[in-house]
VEXDREN-2710 file (C-alpha; in Angstrom, 1 decimal):
% VEXDREN-2710
k/r/px/py/pz
1/UNK/115.3/68.2/79.7
2/UNK/114.8/70.7/82.4
3/UNK/112.0/73.6/82.0
4/UNK/111.1/76.1/84.6
5/UNK/107.4/76.9/85.3
6/UNK/106.4/80.2/87.0
7/UNK/103.0/80.1/88.7
8/UNK/101.6/83.3/90.5
9/UNK/100.6/82.9/94.0
10/UNK/97.4/84.6/95.0
11/UNK/97.8/85.1/99.1
12/UNK/95.4/86.9/101.5
13/UNK/96.9/90.2/103.1
14/UNK/97.6/88.3/105.9
15/UNK/99.3/85.6/103.9
16/UNK/101.1/87.8/102.3
17/UNK/102.6/89.7/105.2
18/UNK/103.6/86.5/106.3
19/UNK/105.5/85.5/103.3
20/UNK/107.0/88.9/103.2
21/UNK/108.4/88.7/106.7
22/UNK/110.2/85.1/105.8
23/UNK/111.8/86.5/102.8
24/UNK/113.1/89.5/104.5
25/UNK/114.2/87.3/107.4
26/UNK/116.1/85.1/105.4
27/UNK/117.6/87.7/102.6
28/UNK/118.6/89.6/106.2
29/UNK/120.0/86.2/107.1
30/UNK/121.8/85.6/104.1
31/UNK/123.5/89.4/104.0
32/UNK/124.7/88.8/107.4
33/UNK/126.2/85.5/106.3
34/UNK/127.8/87.0/103.2
35/UNK/129.5/89.6/105.2
36/UNK/131.0/87.0/107.8
37/UNK/132.0/84.9/104.5
38/UNK/133.8/87.7/103.0
39/UNK/135.6/88.9/106.6
40/UNK/136.9/85.2/106.8
41/UNK/137.3/84.5/103.4
42/UNK/135.1/81.3/103.8
43/UNK/132.7/80.6/101.1
44/UNK/132.4/76.8/100.8
45/UNK/129.1/75.1/101.9
46/UNK/130.9/72.8/104.4
47/UNK/132.9/75.5/105.7
48/UNK/129.6/78.0/106.2
49/UNK/127.9/75.6/107.7
50/UNK/130.6/75.0/110.4
51/UNK/130.8/78.4/110.9
52/UNK/127.1/79.7/110.9
53/UNK/124.7/77.1/111.3
54/UNK/123.9/77.4/114.9
55/UNK/123.9/81.1/114.4
56/UNK/121.2/81.0/111.5
57/UNK/119.0/78.7/113.9
58/UNK/119.3/81.3/116.6
59/UNK/117.9/84.0/114.0
60/UNK/114.6/81.8/113.9
61/UNK/115.3/79.6/110.8
62/UNK/114.5/76.3/110.9
63/UNK/117.1/73.5/109.7
64/UNK/116.3/73.3/106.2
65/UNK/115.7/77.0/105.6
66/UNK/119.0/77.8/107.3
67/UNK/120.8/75.2/104.9
68/UNK/119.1/76.8/102.1
69/UNK/120.4/80.3/103.1
70/UNK/124.0/78.7/103.5
71/UNK/123.7/77.2/99.9
72/UNK/122.3/80.4/98.6
73/UNK/125.5/82.3/99.8
74/UNK/128.0/79.8/98.6
75/UNK/126.5/79.3/95.3
76/UNK/126.7/83.3/95.0
77/UNK/130.4/83.2/95.8
78/UNK/131.2/80.5/93.3
79/UNK/129.3/82.3/90.5
80/UNK/131.4/85.4/91.4
81/UNK/134.5/83.3/91.2
82/UNK/133.4/81.9/87.8
83/UNK/132.7/85.4/86.4
84/UNK/136.4/86.4/87.7
85/UNK/137.9/83.3/86.0
86/UNK/136.6/83.8/82.8
87/UNK/136.7/87.4/82.5
88/UNK/133.1/88.7/82.6
89/UNK/134.0/90.9/84.9
90/UNK/136.9/92.9/83.2
91/UNK/140.5/92.6/83.3
92/UNK/142.7/92.4/86.8
93/UNK/142.6/95.9/87.9
94/UNK/139.7/97.3/85.9
95/UNK/137.1/99.2/88.2
96/UNK/134.4/97.1/87.4
97/UNK/136.1/94.1/88.8
98/UNK/137.4/95.7/91.8
99/UNK/133.8/96.7/92.7
100/UNK/132.5/93.5/92.3
101/UNK/135.3/91.9/94.5
102/UNK/136.1/94.4/97.1
103/UNK/132.9/94.1/99.1
104/UNK/130.4/91.1/100.5
105/UNK/127.5/89.9/97.8
106/UNK/124.2/91.5/99.0
107/UNK/120.7/90.2/98.3
108/UNK/117.6/92.2/97.8
109/UNK/115.0/91.9/100.6
110/UNK/112.6/90.4/98.0
111/UNK/115.3/88.3/96.4
112/UNK/114.2/84.5/95.6
113/UNK/114.4/82.0/98.4
114/UNK/114.6/78.1/97.6
115/UNK/112.1/75.6/99.4
116/UNK/112.5/71.9/99.3
117/UNK/109.5/69.3/99.7
118/UNK/110.0/69.4/103.3
119/UNK/109.4/73.2/103.6
120/UNK/106.9/73.5/100.8
121/UNK/104.3/71.1/99.5
122/UNK/101.9/71.4/96.3
123/UNK/98.0/70.6/96.4
124/UNK/97.5/70.2/92.6
125/UNK/93.8/69.4/92.7
126/UNK/93.0/72.4/94.9
127/UNK/95.8/74.6/93.1
128/UNK/97.0/75.6/96.7
129/UNK/100.6/75.4/98.3
130/UNK/101.5/75.0/102.1
131/UNK/104.7/76.4/103.0
132/UNK/107.1/77.1/105.8
133/UNK/107.3/80.6/107.2
134/UNK/108.8/82.2/110.3
135/UNK/105.5/82.5/111.9
136/UNK/104.8/78.7/111.4
137/UNK/103.2/76.7/108.5
138/UNK/101.2/78.3/105.9
139/UNK/98.2/76.4/104.3
140/UNK/96.0/76.8/101.7
141/UNK/97.7/79.7/99.5
142/UNK/96.2/79.6/96.1
143/UNK/98.0/79.8/93.1
144/UNK/97.3/80.4/89.3
145/UNK/99.0/79.6/85.9
146/UNK/98.6/78.6/82.3
147/UNK/96.8/75.6/81.9
148/UNK/99.6/73.9/80.1
149/UNK/102.2/74.9/82.4
150/UNK/100.3/73.6/85.2
151/UNK/99.8/70.4/83.6
152/UNK/103.7/70.2/83.1
153/UNK/103.8/71.0/87.0
154/UNK/101.7/68.2/88.3
155/UNK/103.4/65.7/86.0
156/UNK/107.2/66.4/85.9
157/UNK/108.1/68.9/88.8
158/UNK/111.3/68.0/90.5
159/UNK/113.3/69.5/93.3
160/UNK/113.3/72.9/94.9
161/UNK/110.9/75.6/93.9
162/UNK/111.9/79.4/94.3
163/UNK/109.9/81.8/96.2
164/UNK/110.2/85.4/94.6
165/UNK/108.4/88.7/95.3
166/UNK/108.5/91.0/92.1
167/UNK/107.1/94.4/92.0
168/UNK/104.5/93.3/95.0
169/UNK/103.3/90.2/93.2
170/UNK/104.4/86.8/94.6
171/UNK/105.7/83.7/92.4
172/UNK/106.7/80.2/92.7
173/UNK/109.3/78.8/90.4
174/UNK/109.7/75.6/90.0
175/UNK/112.0/72.9/87.8
176/UNK/110.3/70.1/85.6
177/UNK/112.2/67.1/84.1
178/UNK/110.5/66.8/81.0
179/UNK/111.0/63.7/78.9
180/UNK/112.5/64.4/75.7
181/UNK/111.1/63.0/72.5
182/UNK/113.0/61.2/70.1
183/UNK/115.0/63.3/67.6
184/UNK/114.1/63.0/63.7
185/UNK/117.5/61.1/62.4
186/UNK/116.5/61.3/59.0
187/UNK/115.1/64.7/58.4
188/UNK/113.6/65.9/54.7
189/UNK/115.8/68.9/54.7
190/UNK/115.8/71.6/56.8
191/UNK/113.7/75.2/57.6
192/UNK/116.5/78.2/57.4
193/UNK/115.9/80.8/59.6
194/UNK/116.8/84.2/58.5
195/UNK/117.3/86.7/61.9
196/UNK/117.0/90.5/61.1
197/UNK/115.6/93.9/61.9
198/UNK/112.6/94.6/59.8
199/UNK/111.8/91.0/59.9
200/UNK/112.6/89.4/63.0
201/UNK/112.3/86.1/61.6
202/UNK/112.1/84.8/57.8
203/UNK/112.0/81.1/57.0
204/UNK/112.8/79.2/54.0
205/UNK/109.0/78.2/53.9
206/UNK/108.0/81.7/52.9
207/UNK/106.9/82.9/56.1
208/UNK/107.9/86.2/57.4
209/UNK/107.5/87.6/60.9
210/UNK/107.7/91.3/60.6
211/UNK/109.1/93.7/63.4
212/UNK/107.9/97.1/61.7
213/UNK/105.0/97.4/64.4
214/UNK/107.2/96.4/67.1
215/UNK/109.9/98.7/66.4
216/UNK/107.7/101.5/66.5
217/UNK/106.4/100.5/69.9
218/UNK/109.9/100.1/71.1
219/UNK/110.9/103.1/69.6
220/UNK/107.9/104.8/71.8
221/UNK/108.9/103.1/74.9
222/UNK/112.4/104.3/74.7
223/UNK/111.3/107.7/74.0
224/UNK/108.8/107.8/77.0
225/UNK/111.6/106.0/79.3
226/UNK/114.0/108.7/78.2
227/UNK/111.6/111.8/78.8
228/UNK/110.7/110.3/82.4
229/UNK/114.3/110.1/83.2
230/UNK/114.8/113.6/82.1
231/UNK/112.0/114.8/84.4
232/UNK/113.3/113.0/87.5
233/UNK/110.1/113.7/89.7
234/UNK/108.7/111.4/92.2
235/UNK/105.8/110.8/89.7
236/UNK/108.0/110.1/86.9
237/UNK/109.8/107.6/88.7
238/UNK/106.6/105.9/90.1
239/UNK/105.7/105.6/86.3
240/UNK/109.2/104.5/84.9
241/UNK/108.8/101.7/87.7
242/UNK/105.5/100.9/86.6
243/UNK/106.2/100.5/83.2
244/UNK/109.8/98.5/84.0
245/UNK/110.2/95.1/82.1
246/UNK/107.3/96.1/79.8
247/UNK/109.3/95.9/76.4
248/UNK/111.1/92.8/78.0
249/UNK/108.3/90.8/78.6
250/UNK/106.5/91.8/75.2
251/UNK/109.8/90.8/73.4
252/UNK/109.9/87.5/75.5
253/UNK/105.9/86.9/74.5
254/UNK/106.9/87.7/70.9
255/UNK/109.7/85.3/70.8
256/UNK/107.7/82.5/72.4
257/UNK/105.1/82.8/69.5
258/UNK/107.9/83.0/66.8
259/UNK/109.7/80.0/68.0
260/UNK/106.4/78.1/68.6
261/UNK/105.4/78.8/64.7
262/UNK/108.8/77.5/63.2
263/UNK/109.0/74.4/65.6
264/UNK/105.8/73.3/64.6
265/UNK/106.2/74.0/61.0
266/UNK/109.4/71.9/60.9
267/UNK/107.9/69.2/62.8
268/UNK/104.7/68.9/60.5
269/UNK/107.0/68.8/57.4
270/UNK/109.3/66.3/58.9
271/UNK/112.3/68.8/58.4
272/UNK/115.1/70.2/60.8
273/UNK/115.7/73.7/61.5
274/UNK/119.0/75.5/60.6
275/UNK/119.7/78.9/62.6
276/UNK/122.3/81.5/62.2
277/UNK/125.4/81.6/64.4
278/UNK/125.1/85.1/65.7
279/UNK/128.1/84.7/68.3
280/UNK/130.1/88.1/68.4
281/UNK/127.5/90.1/65.9
282/UNK/127.4/92.9/68.1
283/UNK/131.2/93.4/67.6
284/UNK/130.9/92.5/64.0
285/UNK/128.3/94.8/62.5
286/UNK/128.9/98.0/61.4
287/UNK/125.5/99.8/61.5
288/UNK/124.2/103.5/61.7
289/UNK/123.6/104.4/65.1
290/UNK/119.7/104.3/65.1
291/UNK/120.1/100.5/63.8
292/UNK/122.5/99.8/66.4
293/UNK/120.2/100.6/69.3
294/UNK/117.5/98.6/67.5
295/UNK/119.8/95.6/66.8
296/UNK/121.5/95.6/70.3
297/UNK/118.3/95.7/72.1
298/UNK/116.3/93.0/70.3
299/UNK/116.9/89.3/72.1
300/UNK/118.0/87.2/69.0
301/UNK/119.9/84.9/71.6
302/UNK/116.6/84.3/73.3
303/UNK/114.8/83.5/70.2
304/UNK/117.6/80.9/69.5
305/UNK/117.2/79.5/72.8
306/UNK/113.6/79.2/72.4
307/UNK/113.6/77.5/69.2
308/UNK/116.4/75.2/70.7
309/UNK/114.2/73.9/73.5
310/UNK/111.1/73.6/71.8
311/UNK/112.4/71.8/68.7
312/UNK/114.2/69.2/71.4
313/UNK/111.1/68.5/73.2
314/UNK/109.4/68.0/69.6
315/UNK/112.2/65.8/68.2
316/UNK/113.4/68.7/65.5
317/UNK/116.9/68.6/65.1
318/UNK/118.5/72.1/65.1
319/UNK/121.8/72.8/63.6
320/UNK/123.9/76.3/63.6
321/UNK/125.4/77.5/60.4
322/UNK/127.8/80.4/59.8
323/UNK/125.7/83.4/58.1
324/UNK/128.8/85.0/56.3
325/UNK/127.4/86.4/53.2
326/UNK/124.2/84.6/53.3
327/UNK/122.4/87.7/52.1
328/UNK/124.9/88.5/49.2
329/UNK/125.0/85.0/48.1
330/UNK/122.4/83.8/45.3
331/UNK/120.4/80.7/46.3
332/UNK/120.1/79.4/42.8
333/UNK/123.6/79.8/41.3
334/UNK/125.5/80.5/44.6
335/UNK/127.1/83.5/43.0
336/UNK/128.4/86.0/46.0
337/UNK/128.6/89.7/45.1
338/UNK/127.5/92.7/47.4
339/UNK/125.8/94.4/44.5
340/UNK/123.4/91.7/44.5
341/UNK/121.7/93.1/47.2
342/UNK/119.9/96.0/45.8
343/UNK/117.9/97.4/49.0
344/UNK/116.7/95.8/52.4
345/UNK/113.9/93.9/50.6
346/UNK/115.0/93.3/47.1
347/UNK/117.8/90.7/46.0
348/UNK/118.8/90.4/42.4
349/UNK/121.6/88.1/41.3
350/UNK/123.9/89.9/39.0
351/UNK/125.3/86.8/37.3
352/UNK/122.0/84.6/36.5
353/UNK/119.5/87.2/37.3
354/UNK/117.5/85.6/39.7
355/UNK/115.1/87.8/41.7
356/UNK/113.5/87.3/45.4
357/UNK/112.9/88.8/48.6
358/UNK/116.2/89.5/50.1
359/UNK/115.2/87.5/53.5
360/UNK/113.5/84.7/51.8
361/UNK/116.7/84.4/49.6
362/UNK/119.2/84.4/52.6
363/UNK/116.7/81.7/54.6
364/UNK/117.2/79.6/51.5
365/UNK/121.0/79.7/51.8
366/UNK/120.9/79.1/55.7
367/UNK/118.9/76.0/55.1
368/UNK/121.3/74.6/52.4
369/UNK/124.1/75.1/54.7
370/UNK/122.1/73.4/57.5
371/UNK/121.7/70.3/55.3
372/UNK/125.4/70.0/54.6
373/UNK/126.4/70.8/58.5
374/UNK/123.6/67.7/59.2
375/UNK/125.0/65.7/56.4
376/UNK/128.7/66.1/57.4
377/UNK/127.9/65.8/61.3
378/UNK/125.8/62.5/60.7
379/UNK/128.4/60.9/58.5
380/UNK/130.6/58.7/60.5
381/UNK/134.4/59.3/60.7
382/UNK/135.3/56.0/62.3
383/UNK/137.4/53.6/60.0
384/UNK/135.8/50.5/59.1
385/UNK/136.3/47.3/60.5
386/UNK/138.4/44.5/58.7
387/UNK/137.8/41.1/59.6
388/UNK/141.2/38.9/59.8
389/UNK/141.1/35.3/59.5
END
């Protein structure tokens, strides 16, 4: 399986200036090539190489960086065509689609630029890299990262690495091919995971990851952002830029921690994980406006992806189940009634009298559905072989 590892570069001022000049030159060349490709309607890799390879070399790019610029532009137009084809940019004639297709694709001055092993070499023992720049080979650029990520990088790194400048900080993003663990083919049950607003994730083992404190912090961030946007002064814009992405980074960190706990618990107990299939929840959910803001701004899909890839590494099976009526169904007698849900936190079955925390009851239902999905999926549907004498 592929994992992405990001390490932070620690260049000296002179090294940072050389990296900035290189990234700017590559993206200026990409913008020029994109304009030519749009005007001539040539967007394939082979077509762009025949059209502009010599011109890119004349702009000061070496052979490999010139090819990477060609591929970056071609891949950008391929992605645009795919988005148009599947309808991600709206229907034909819509303003959004017209804006995207009526002008060339442009790249930011600090946009990521790929480098292969001919242009970039890693010295893991010294934690330094050597990289090609427009001013010559730049050596002994220090980098740092989490020890676990550096271990993955040294053992499993494959292919290209992307150089990126984000808010004045320099990063290298590398792809690692990590071997998958053998999946547990006979899980002893499933850990059901109920996702929500008050409790981000509740498991059928009784653990709840509360979101109350986090929701208060997010509401404070939203109020501060709205206040600074209304003010509109230069200092307010500087502060907005400084705090940009803070909420997303916090949510990403919390999702990593929650997914790690859930996968570790399932692995320790020899069980699989059952997740809700939340596809289309934003269209289905009928909530009040404050609840809609909270629901739509939390990265539930990201949490599911984190659980899926961590489980894959640990050999823990993961299944998706239909979450319909999971919060209204009794996990004991399976009676479904809207009135069973007395409040956000209390579930009381009107048929058998079973009382439980509402999120815990829902997670038990999800775990039960996950087991049946696993049994039905694992059972062979092929006809038995008949020996004919």
